[in-house]
Predicted model as a PDB file, atoms N, CA, C, CB and O in Angstrom, pLDDT in the B-factor column:
MODEL        1                                                                  
ATOM      1  N   UNK A   1       0.845  -1.195   0.000  1.00 49.00           N  
ATOM      2  CA  UNK A   1       0.000   0.000   0.000  1.00 49.00           C  
ATOM      3  C   UNK A   1       0.879   1.242   0.000  1.00 49.00           C  
ATOM      4  CB  UNK A   1      -0.955   0.007   1.224  1.00 49.00           C  
ATOM      5  O   UNK A   1       1.910   1.297   0.670  1.00 49.00           O  
ATOM      6  N   UNK A   2       0.458   2.213  -0.748  1.00 63.00           N  
ATOM      7  CA  UNK A   2       1.204   3.457  -0.748  1.00 63.00           C  
ATOM      8  C   UNK A   2       0.861   4.252   0.492  1.00 63.00           C  
ATOM      9  CB  UNK A   2       0.914   4.272  -2.013  1.00 63.00           C  
ATOM     10  O   UNK A   2      -0.131   3.967   1.162  1.00 63.00           O  
ATOM     11  N   UNK A   3       1.671   5.243   0.801  1.00 68.00           N  
ATOM     12  CA  UNK A   3       1.467   6.055   1.993  1.00 68.00           C  
ATOM     13  C   UNK A   3       0.133   6.775   2.029  1.00 68.00           C  
ATOM     14  CB  UNK A   3       2.557   7.050   2.105  1.00 68.00           C  
ATOM     15  O   UNK A   3      -0.517   6.828   3.073  1.00 68.00           O  
ATOM     16  N   UNK A   4      -0.286   7.336   0.887  1.00 78.00           N  
ATOM     17  CA  UNK A   4      -1.538   8.100   0.861  1.00 78.00           C  
ATOM     18  C   UNK A   4      -2.752   7.192   1.031  1.00 78.00           C  
ATOM     19  CB  UNK A   4      -1.656   8.882  -0.447  1.00 78.00           C  
ATOM     20  O   UNK A   4      -3.718   7.563   1.698  1.00 78.00           O  
ATOM     21  N   UNK A   5      -2.705   5.999   0.427  1.00 74.00           N  
ATOM     22  CA  UNK A   5      -3.814   5.058   0.565  1.00 74.00           C  
ATOM     23  C   UNK A   5      -3.902   4.582   2.007  1.00 74.00           C  
ATOM     24  CB  UNK A   5      -3.644   3.856  -0.395  1.00 74.00           C  
ATOM     25  O   UNK A   5      -4.996   4.488   2.564  1.00 74.00           O  
ATOM     26  N   UNK A   6      -2.774   4.285   2.607  1.00 86.00           N  
ATOM     27  CA  UNK A   6      -2.726   3.839   3.988  1.00 86.00           C  
ATOM     28  C   UNK A   6      -3.266   4.924   4.920  1.00 86.00           C  
ATOM     29  CB  UNK A   6      -1.291   3.459   4.380  1.00 86.00           C  
ATOM     30  O   UNK A   6      -4.018   4.629   5.849  1.00 86.00           O  
ATOM     31  N   UNK A   7      -2.886   6.171   4.674  1.00 88.00           N  
ATOM     32  CA  UNK A   7      -3.352   7.283   5.507  1.00 88.00           C  
ATOM     33  C   UNK A   7      -4.862   7.461   5.363  1.00 88.00           C  
ATOM     34  CB  UNK A   7      -2.621   8.590   5.128  1.00 88.00           C  
ATOM     35  O   UNK A   7      -5.557   7.694   6.352  1.00 88.00           O  
ATOM     36  N   UNK A   8      -5.366   7.352   4.149  1.00 89.00           N  
ATOM     37  CA  UNK A   8      -6.817   7.465   3.920  1.00 89.00           C  
ATOM     38  C   UNK A   8      -7.565   6.359   4.658  1.00 89.00           C  
ATOM     39  CB  UNK A   8      -7.137   7.403   2.406  1.00 89.00           C  
ATOM     40  O   UNK A   8      -8.619   6.608   5.244  1.00 89.00           O  
ATOM     41  N   UNK A   9      -7.035   5.155   4.633  1.00 85.00           N  
ATOM     42  CA  UNK A   9      -7.674   4.032   5.315  1.00 85.00           C  
ATOM     43  C   UNK A   9      -7.692   4.268   6.824  1.00 85.00           C  
ATOM     44  CB  UNK A   9      -6.947   2.711   4.987  1.00 85.00           C  
ATOM     45  O   UNK A   9      -8.708   4.028   7.476  1.00 85.00           O  
ATOM     46  N   UNK A  10      -6.588   4.730   7.375  1.00 86.00           N  
ATOM     47  CA  UNK A  10      -6.521   5.011   8.813  1.00 86.00           C  
ATOM     48  C   UNK A  10      -7.496   6.111   9.211  1.00 86.00           C  
ATOM     49  CB  UNK A  10      -5.099   5.408   9.211  1.00 86.00           C  
ATOM     50  O   UNK A  10      -8.135   6.030  10.260  1.00 86.00           O  
ATOM     51  N   UNK A  11      -7.610   7.134   8.377  1.00 89.00           N  
ATOM     52  CA  UNK A  11      -8.571   8.207   8.653  1.00 89.00           C  
ATOM     53  C   UNK A  11     -10.002   7.680   8.607  1.00 89.00           C  
ATOM     54  CB  UNK A  11      -8.399   9.357   7.645  1.00 89.00           C  
ATOM     55  O   UNK A  11     -10.837   8.063   9.426  1.00 89.00           O  
ATOM     56  N   UNK A  12     -10.282   6.793   7.638  1.00 87.00           N  
ATOM     57  CA  UNK A  12     -11.596   6.174   7.542  1.00 87.00           C  
ATOM     58  C   UNK A  12     -11.898   5.351   8.800  1.00 87.00           C  
ATOM     59  CB  UNK A  12     -11.680   5.287   6.285  1.00 87.00           C  
ATOM     60  O   UNK A  12     -12.986   5.447   9.366  1.00 87.00           O  
ATOM     61  N   UNK A  13     -10.926   4.543   9.229  1.00 84.00           N  
ATOM     62  CA  UNK A  13     -11.123   3.724  10.425  1.00 84.00           C  
ATOM     63  C   UNK A  13     -11.361   4.587  11.658  1.00 84.00           C  
ATOM     64  CB  UNK A  13      -9.917   2.817  10.650  1.00 84.00           C  
ATOM     65  O   UNK A  13     -12.244   4.292  12.463  1.00 84.00           O  
ATOM     66  N   UNK A  14     -10.581   5.644  11.806  1.00 87.00           N  
ATOM     67  CA  UNK A  14     -10.736   6.535  12.948  1.00 87.00           C  
ATOM     68  C   UNK A  14     -12.126   7.162  12.964  1.00 87.00           C  
ATOM     69  CB  UNK A  14      -9.665   7.625  12.924  1.00 87.00           C  
ATOM     70  O   UNK A  14     -12.759   7.257  14.016  1.00 87.00           O  
ATOM     71  N   UNK A  15     -12.591   7.584  11.803  1.00 89.00           N  
ATOM     72  CA  UNK A  15     -13.926   8.177  11.704  1.00 89.00           C  
ATOM     73  C   UNK A  15     -14.998   7.153  12.084  1.00 89.00           C  
ATOM     74  CB  UNK A  15     -14.177   8.710  10.276  1.00 89.00           C  
ATOM     75  O   UNK A  15     -15.935   7.470  12.817  1.00 89.00           O  
ATOM     76  N   UNK A  16     -14.854   5.919  11.578  1.00 85.00           N  
ATOM     77  CA  UNK A  16     -15.817   4.854  11.913  1.00 85.00           C  
ATOM     78  C   UNK A  16     -15.819   4.570  13.408  1.00 85.00           C  
ATOM     79  CB  UNK A  16     -15.490   3.563  11.137  1.00 85.00           C  
ATOM     80  O   UNK A  16     -16.885   4.429  14.008  1.00 85.00           O  
ATOM     81  N   UNK A  17     -14.633   4.485  14.019  1.00 82.00           N  
ATOM     82  CA  UNK A  17     -14.540   4.261  15.466  1.00 82.00           C  
ATOM     83  C   UNK A  17     -15.315   5.326  16.230  1.00 82.00           C  
ATOM     84  CB  UNK A  17     -13.069   4.253  15.919  1.00 82.00           C  
ATOM     85  O   UNK A  17     -16.091   5.013  17.133  1.00 82.00           O  
ATOM     86  N   UNK A  18     -15.103   6.573  15.865  1.00 85.00           N  
ATOM     87  CA  UNK A  18     -15.744   7.682  16.575  1.00 85.00           C  
ATOM     88  C   UNK A  18     -17.258   7.653  16.419  1.00 85.00           C  
ATOM     89  CB  UNK A  18     -15.201   9.012  16.075  1.00 85.00           C  
ATOM     90  O   UNK A  18     -17.981   7.857  17.394  1.00 85.00           O  
ATOM     91  N   UNK A  19     -17.749   7.405  15.209  1.00 84.00           N  
ATOM     92  CA  UNK A  19     -19.196   7.350  14.964  1.00 84.00           C  
ATOM     93  C   UNK A  19     -19.823   6.197  15.753  1.00 84.00           C  
ATOM     94  CB  UNK A  19     -19.489   7.186  13.446  1.00 84.00           C  
ATOM     95  O   UNK A  19     -20.831   6.379  16.437  1.00 84.00           O  
ATOM     96  N   UNK A  20     -19.223   5.025  15.651  1.00 79.00           N  
ATOM     97  CA  UNK A  20     -19.775   3.847  16.311  1.00 79.00           C  
ATOM     98  C   UNK A  20     -19.736   3.983  17.828  1.00 79.00           C  
ATOM     99  CB  UNK A  20     -19.018   2.602  15.881  1.00 79.00           C  
ATOM    100  O   UNK A  20     -20.659   3.550  18.518  1.00 79.00           O  
ATOM    101  N   UNK A  21     -18.680   4.576  18.340  1.00 80.00           N  
ATOM    102  CA  UNK A  21     -18.572   4.741  19.795  1.00 80.00           C  
ATOM    103  C   UNK A  21     -19.648   5.693  20.306  1.00 80.00           C  
ATOM    104  CB  UNK A  21     -17.173   5.264  20.181  1.00 80.00           C  
ATOM    105  O   UNK A  21     -20.259   5.439  21.344  1.00 80.00           O  
ATOM    106  N   UNK A  22     -19.881   6.779  19.589  1.00 84.00           N  
ATOM    107  CA  UNK A  22     -20.906   7.745  19.994  1.00 84.00           C  
ATOM    108  C   UNK A  22     -22.294   7.133  19.977  1.00 84.00           C  
ATOM    109  CB  UNK A  22     -20.872   8.963  19.088  1.00 84.00           C  
ATOM    110  O   UNK A  22     -23.130   7.452  20.822  1.00 84.00           O  
ATOM    111  N   UNK A  23     -22.541   6.246  19.006  1.00 81.00           N  
ATOM    112  CA  UNK A  23     -23.871   5.642  18.846  1.00 81.00           C  
ATOM    113  C   UNK A  23     -24.011   4.326  19.613  1.00 81.00           C  
ATOM    114  CB  UNK A  23     -24.159   5.404  17.370  1.00 81.00           C  
ATOM    115  O   UNK A  23     -25.064   3.691  19.559  1.00 81.00           O  
ATOM    116  N   UNK A  24     -22.963   3.913  20.324  1.00 77.00           N  
ATOM    117  CA  UNK A  24     -22.950   2.622  21.023  1.00 77.00           C  
ATOM    118  C   UNK A  24     -23.314   1.478  20.075  1.00 77.00           C  
ATOM    119  CB  UNK A  24     -23.925   2.649  22.214  1.00 77.00           C  
ATOM    120  O   UNK A  24     -24.037   0.550  20.437  1.00 77.00           O  
ATOM    121  N   UNK A  25     -22.790   1.574  18.853  1.00 70.00           N  
ATOM    122  CA  UNK A  25     -23.029   0.560  17.826  1.00 70.00           C  
ATOM    123  C   UNK A  25     -22.230  -0.695  18.174  1.00 70.00           C  
ATOM    124  CB  UNK A  25     -22.639   1.092  16.408  1.00 70.00           C  
ATOM    125  O   UNK A  25     -21.010  -0.634  18.320  1.00 70.00           O  
ATOM    126  N   UNK A  26     -22.909  -1.821  18.307  1.00 72.00           N  
ATOM    127  CA  UNK A  26     -22.245  -3.067  18.682  1.00 72.00           C  
ATOM    128  C   UNK A  26     -22.054  -4.011  17.501  1.00 72.00           C  
ATOM    129  CB  UNK A  26     -23.036  -3.764  19.760  1.00 72.00           C  
ATOM    130  O   UNK A  26     -21.805  -5.201  17.693  1.00 72.00           O  
ATOM    131  N   UNK A  27     -22.167  -3.491  16.287  1.00 75.00           N  
ATOM    132  CA  UNK A  27     -22.054  -4.370  15.129  1.00 75.00           C  
ATOM    133  C   UNK A  27     -20.921  -3.983  14.185  1.00 75.00           C  
ATOM    134  CB  UNK A  27     -23.346  -4.377  14.377  1.00 75.00           C  
ATOM    135  O   UNK A  27     -20.715  -4.653  13.173  1.00 75.00           O  
ATOM    136  N   UNK A  28     -20.201  -2.946  14.485  1.00 76.00           N  
ATOM    137  CA  UNK A  28     -19.207  -2.447  13.539  1.00 76.00           C  
ATOM    138  C   UNK A  28     -17.773  -2.740  13.927  1.00 76.00           C  
ATOM    139  CB  UNK A  28     -19.369  -0.989  13.379  1.00 76.00           C  
ATOM    140  O   UNK A  28     -17.491  -3.660  14.695  1.00 76.00           O  
ATOM    141  N   UNK A  29     -16.878  -1.942  13.384  1.00 77.00           N  
ATOM    142  CA  UNK A  29     -15.444  -2.098  13.569  1.00 77.00           C  
ATOM    143  C   UNK A  29     -15.065  -1.925  15.037  1.00 77.00           C  
ATOM    144  CB  UNK A  29     -14.683  -1.094  12.702  1.00 77.00           C  
ATOM    145  O   UNK A  29     -14.265  -2.698  15.564  1.00 77.00           O  
ATOM    146  N   UNK A  30     -15.629  -0.925  15.697  1.00 73.00           N  
ATOM    147  CA  UNK A  30     -15.301  -0.654  17.103  1.00 73.00           C  
ATOM    148  C   UNK A  30     -15.644  -1.846  17.985  1.00 73.00           C  
ATOM    149  CB  UNK A  30     -16.046   0.594  17.599  1.00 73.00           C  
ATOM    150  O   UNK A  30     -14.824  -2.288  18.789  1.00 73.00           O  
ATOM    151  N   UNK A  31     -16.854  -2.362  17.832  1.00 74.00           N  
ATOM    152  CA  UNK A  31     -17.296  -3.493  18.648  1.00 74.00           C  
ATOM    153  C   UNK A  31     -16.447  -4.733  18.372  1.00 74.00           C  
ATOM    154  CB  UNK A  31     -18.777  -3.798  18.384  1.00 74.00           C  
ATOM    155  O   UNK A  31     -16.093  -5.467  19.294  1.00 74.00           O  
ATOM    156  N   UNK A  32     -16.126  -4.961  17.110  1.00 79.00           N  
ATOM    157  CA  UNK A  32     -15.307  -6.115  16.748  1.00 79.00           C  
ATOM    158  C   UNK A  32     -13.941  -6.044  17.431  1.00 79.00           C  
ATOM    159  CB  UNK A  32     -15.136  -6.195  15.221  1.00 79.00           C  
ATOM    160  O   UNK A  32     -13.477  -7.033  17.998  1.00 79.00           O  
ATOM    161  N   UNK A  33     -13.303  -4.880  17.376  1.00 78.00           N  
ATOM    162  CA  UNK A  33     -11.979  -4.769  17.986  1.00 78.00           C  
ATOM    163  C   UNK A  33     -12.059  -4.873  19.505  1.00 78.00           C  
ATOM    164  CB  UNK A  33     -11.319  -3.450  17.585  1.00 78.00           C  
ATOM    165  O   UNK A  33     -11.152  -5.423  20.129  1.00 78.00           O  
ATOM    166  N   UNK A  34     -13.133  -4.351  20.117  1.00 77.00           N  
ATOM    167  CA  UNK A  34     -13.304  -4.484  21.560  1.00 77.00           C  
ATOM    168  C   UNK A  34     -13.409  -5.955  21.958  1.00 77.00           C  
ATOM    169  CB  UNK A  34     -14.549  -3.715  22.026  1.00 77.00           C  
ATOM    170  O   UNK A  34     -12.771  -6.385  22.919  1.00 77.00           O  
ATOM    171  N   UNK A  35     -14.212  -6.727  21.224  1.00 79.00           N  
ATOM    172  CA  UNK A  35     -14.360  -8.162  21.523  1.00 79.00           C  
ATOM    173  C   UNK A  35     -13.043  -8.897  21.307  1.00 79.00           C  
ATOM    174  CB  UNK A  35     -15.466  -8.789  20.646  1.00 79.00           C  
ATOM    175  O   UNK A  35     -12.664  -9.755  22.104  1.00 79.00           O  
ATOM    176  N   UNK A  36     -12.357  -8.560  20.234  1.00 78.00           N  
ATOM    177  CA  UNK A  36     -11.088  -9.214  19.932  1.00 78.00           C  
ATOM    178  C   UNK A  36     -10.057  -8.937  21.020  1.00 78.00           C  
ATOM    179  CB  UNK A  36     -10.558  -8.750  18.574  1.00 78.00           C  
ATOM    180  O   UNK A  36      -9.355  -9.847  21.462  1.00 78.00           O  
ATOM    181  N   UNK A  37      -9.966  -7.691  21.447  1.00 78.00           N  
ATOM    182  CA  UNK A  37      -9.011  -7.334  22.493  1.00 78.00           C  
ATOM    183  C   UNK A  37      -9.372  -7.983  23.824  1.00 78.00           C  
ATOM    184  CB  UNK A  37      -8.946  -5.819  22.654  1.00 78.00           C  
ATOM    185  O   UNK A  37      -8.483  -8.432  24.548  1.00 78.00           O  
ATOM    186  N   UNK A  38     -10.651  -8.041  24.158  1.00 80.00           N  
ATOM    187  CA  UNK A  38     -11.079  -8.688  25.400  1.00 80.00           C  
ATOM    188  C   UNK A  38     -10.755 -10.174  25.363  1.00 80.00           C  
ATOM    189  CB  UNK A  38     -12.588  -8.477  25.632  1.00 80.00           C  
ATOM    190  O   UNK A  38     -10.294 -10.739  26.355  1.00 80.00           O  
ATOM    191  N   UNK A  39     -10.993 -10.802  24.225  1.00 76.00           N  
ATOM    192  CA  UNK A  39     -10.693 -12.229  24.077  1.00 76.00           C  
ATOM    193  C   UNK A  39      -9.206 -12.486  24.274  1.00 76.00           C  
ATOM    194  CB  UNK A  39     -11.142 -12.738  22.695  1.00 76.00           C  
ATOM    195  O   UNK A  39      -8.814 -13.391  25.011  1.00 76.00           O  
ATOM    196  N   UNK A  40      -8.382 -11.684  23.608  1.00 70.00           N  
ATOM    197  CA  UNK A  40      -6.938 -11.871  23.713  1.00 70.00           C  
ATOM    198  C   UNK A  40      -6.443 -11.614  25.123  1.00 70.00           C  
ATOM    199  CB  UNK A  40      -6.216 -10.958  22.739  1.00 70.00           C  
ATOM    200  O   UNK A  40      -5.560 -12.319  25.612  1.00 70.00           O  
ATOM    201  N   UNK A  41      -7.002 -10.612  25.777  1.00 73.00           N  
ATOM    202  CA  UNK A  41      -6.612 -10.301  27.149  1.00 73.00           C  
ATOM    203  C   UNK A  41      -6.948 -11.469  28.067  1.00 73.00           C  
ATOM    204  CB  UNK A  41      -7.309  -9.017  27.636  1.00 73.00           C  
ATOM    205  O   UNK A  41      -6.120 -11.876  28.882  1.00 73.00           O  
ATOM    206  N   UNK A  42      -8.145 -12.005  27.941  1.00 69.00           N  
ATOM    207  CA  UNK A  42      -8.547 -13.141  28.766  1.00 69.00           C  
ATOM    208  C   UNK A  42      -7.703 -14.376  28.467  1.00 69.00           C  
ATOM    209  CB  UNK A  42     -10.023 -13.453  28.549  1.00 69.00           C  
ATOM    210  O   UNK A  42      -7.365 -15.139  29.372  1.00 69.00           O  
ATOM    211  N   UNK A  43      -7.370 -14.566  27.208  1.00 69.00           N  
ATOM    212  CA  UNK A  43      -6.556 -15.711  26.820  1.00 69.00           C  
ATOM    213  C   UNK A  43      -5.169 -15.603  27.446  1.00 69.00           C  
ATOM    214  CB  UNK A  43      -6.450 -15.809  25.284  1.00 69.00           C  
ATOM    215  O   UNK A  43      -4.627 -16.598  27.927  1.00 69.00           O  
ATOM    216  N   UNK A  44      -4.598 -14.417  27.444  1.00 67.00           N  
ATOM    217  CA  UNK A  44      -3.284 -14.189  28.023  1.00 67.00           C  
ATOM    218  C   UNK A  44      -3.301 -14.470  29.529  1.00 67.00           C  
ATOM    219  CB  UNK A  44      -2.822 -12.748  27.750  1.00 67.00           C  
ATOM    220  O   UNK A  44      -2.371 -15.064  30.072  1.00 67.00           O  
ATOM    221  N   UNK A  45      -4.382 -14.029  30.194  1.00 65.00           N  
ATOM    222  CA  UNK A  45      -4.497 -14.200  31.642  1.00 65.00           C  
ATOM    223  C   UNK A  45      -4.915 -15.607  32.034  1.00 65.00           C  
ATOM    224  CB  UNK A  45      -5.484 -13.211  32.200  1.00 65.00           C  
ATOM    225  O   UNK A  45      -4.846 -15.963  33.211  1.00 65.00           O  
ATOM    226  N   UNK A  46      -5.346 -16.413  31.075  1.00 67.00           N  
ATOM    227  CA  UNK A  46      -5.803 -17.757  31.373  1.00 67.00           C  
ATOM    228  C   UNK A  46      -7.206 -17.780  31.944  1.00 67.00           C  
ATOM    229  CB  UNK A  46      -4.862 -18.415  32.327  1.00 67.00           C  
ATOM    230  O   UNK A  46      -7.610 -18.764  32.562  1.00 67.00           O  
ATOM    231  N   UNK A  47      -7.955 -16.701  31.742  1.00 58.00           N  
ATOM    232  CA  UNK A  47      -9.298 -16.619  32.262  1.00 58.00           C  
ATOM    233  C   UNK A  47     -10.269 -17.418  31.401  1.00 58.00           C  
ATOM    234  CB  UNK A  47      -9.736 -15.173  32.353  1.00 58.00           C  
ATOM    235  O   UNK A  47      -9.989 -17.721  30.241  1.00 58.00           O  
ATOM    236  N   UNK A  48     -11.401 -17.748  31.980  1.00 61.00           N  
ATOM    237  CA  UNK A  48     -12.474 -18.377  31.212  1.00 61.00           C  
ATOM    238  C   UNK A  48     -13.752 -17.597  31.435  1.00 61.00           C  
ATOM    239  CB  UNK A  48     -12.661 -19.868  31.613  1.00 61.00           C  
ATOM    240  O   UNK A  48     -13.964 -17.028  32.506  1.00 61.00           O  
ATOM    241  N   UNK A  49     -14.609 -17.571  30.416  1.00 60.00           N  
ATOM    242  CA  UNK A  49     -15.891 -16.915  30.550  1.00 60.00           C  
ATOM    243  C   UNK A  49     -16.873 -17.887  31.187  1.00 60.00           C  
ATOM    244  CB  UNK A  49     -16.407 -16.415  29.180  1.00 60.00           C  
ATOM    245  O   UNK A  49     -16.921 -19.062  30.824  1.00 60.00           O  
ATOM    246  N   UNK A  50     -17.648 -17.393  32.132  1.00 57.00           N  
ATOM    247  CA  UNK A  50     -18.639 -18.247  32.788  1.00 57.00           C  
ATOM    248  C   UNK A  50     -20.026 -17.729  32.558  1.00 57.00           C  
ATOM    249  CB  UNK A  50     -18.367 -18.350  34.275  1.00 57.00           C  
ATOM    250  O   UNK A  50     -20.993 -18.320  33.037  1.00 57.00           O  
TER     251      UNK A  50                                                      
ENDMDL                                                                          
END                                                                             
């Protein structure tokens, strides 16, 4: 990817994060990354969901 395309993509992602966070949208990019990070954190700690 070229620098300008990469920058445009990052700006798009940032905008999506902000919109979804304000609307408490649980189906988009923000929610997906939150679930992914929580899963990885729990996996690292050896936790299990009950």
